C-alpha positions in Angstrom: 3.4 16.7 6.3 1.6 15.0 9.2 2.2 11.5 10.4 -1.5 10.8 9.6 -0.8 11.2 5.8 -0.7 8.1 3.6 -0.2 7.4 -0.1 -1.5 4.5 -2.1 1.6 2.9 -3.6 2.1 0.3 -6.3 5.3 -1.6 -5.7 7.1 -4.7 -6.9 9.8 -7.1 -5.9 11.8 -9.5 -8.0 11.6 -13.2 -7.2 14.2 -14.5 -9.6 11.8 -16.2 -12.1 9.2 -13.4 -11.9 8.0 -10.3 -10.2 5.5 -9.9 -7.4 3.3 -6.8 -7.5 1.4 -5.3 -4.5 -0.6 -2.2 -3.8 -1.0 -0.7 -0.3 -1.4 2.5 1.6 1.9 3.4 3.3 2.9 6.5 5.3 3.8 9.4 3.1 7.3 9.7 4.6 8.2 6.3 3.0 6.2 6.7 -0.2 9.0 7.8 -2.6 9.1 6.4 -6.1 12.2 4.2 -6.6 12.7 3.7 -2.8 13.1 0.1 -1.6 11.2 -0.7 1.6 10.0 -3.5 3.8 6.3 -4.0 4.3 4.2 -6.1 6.7 1.9 -8.5 4.9 -0.3 -10.9 7.0 1.8 -10.2 10.2 5.1 -10.9 8.5 7.7 -8.4 7.3 8.8 -8.7 3.7 11.8 -6.8 2.4 12.8 -5.7 -1.0 9.7 -3.9 -2.3 10.5 -1.1 -4.8 7.9 1.7 -5.1 6.8 2.2 -8.7 4.0 4.6 -8.3 2.7 6.8 -5.4 -0.7 8.4 -5.3 -1.8 11.7 -3.7 -1.6 12.2 0.1 -4.7 11.2 2.0 -5.6 11.6 5.7 -5.9 8.4 7.8 -9.6 8.9 8.2 -10.1 8.9 4.4 -8.0 5.7 4.1 -10.1 4.0 6.9 -13.3 5.1 5.2 -12.2 3.7 1.9 -11.3 0.4 3.6 -14.7 0.2 5.3 -16.4 0.9 2.0 -14.5 -1.8 0.3 -15.5 -4.3 3.0 -19.1 -3.3 2.6 -19.1 -3.7 -1.2 -17.2 -7.0 -1.0 -20.0 -8.3 1.3 -22.7 -7.1 -1.0 -21.1 -8.5 -4.1 -20.1 -11.8 -2.5 -16.3 -11.4 -2.9 
């Protein structure tokens, strides 16, 4: 599997009184269901994220195109 492969993952981390959920594309080599990882959110590393679901592998170009499409639709819809 190439380094350019990513999987969209749904993950969570427990906060004591609740649970925080996050979805992001991460490199395929780290995208294993049940694995605990650290991720970078807004330039800060946050540890303790457990991967609940991992989607199919996608090339980095597909991920970037998806991100650009989302930005375009957000602009059109006013989000």
